[in-house]
N, C-alpha and C positions, 0 to 999 in steps of 0.2 A: 608656603612651602610646596604646595602641589601644583603651582601654576606651570602650564606648558608640559605637563606630564601625561601625555595621552597615548603613548606607545604607537603612534602613527595610525590609529584607527579612529575614524570620525564616528560620532554617535549614530549617524544614519546607517553606517555599515556594521555596527555592532549588534548583529542579530544572534539569536541563539543557534547552537549547532543543529538542533532539530528543525528549526525554522528554515534552514538552508535546504533541507531535503524533503520538505513537506509536499511539494509538487510531485516529486518522484514517488512518494509514498501513495498519493492518491491515484497516480497512474497505475501503480502496481495493484491497488485495490480494485480499480475499474477493470483491469485486464482479468483479474481473478474472478470477479463477478460475471463477466462475459463468459469466461470458461465454465464457470459453475452452471449458469443458465443453459448454455449450449449442451453440456453433458447431461443435465437433467432432462431436457427436451428430447434429445436423441436417445438417451437411455430408456426413457419411458416409451417412446415410439417404437423402439426395436426390442424392448424387454431385455435389455442388456444389464445384468447385475454388475458386471465389471465397470461399466460407465457410471452406474448409480452409486456404487461404492467409492469410485474415484471422485465423483462430484461431492460426496460427503467429506472426503479428504481435502478437496479444494476449498470447501466451505470453512473448514476449521482453519486452514491457512489464512483465508481472508479475515476471519474473525480474530485471529491472532495479530493481524496487522493493524486493526483499527483500535 
């Protein structure tokens, strides 16, 4: 009864919805980590409380994506 009933999608193309966006997710995490490290280094070297507090915000964003 179910022969030839594939809806036009091959088994090789049938990946999960999250699997299609995994590369973009890791790029976003990497950019967030670069931003975090840069803000911490510059914030500590210039004693900028604004940069240090923003780096904590970026850290929570990165933590939420992983």
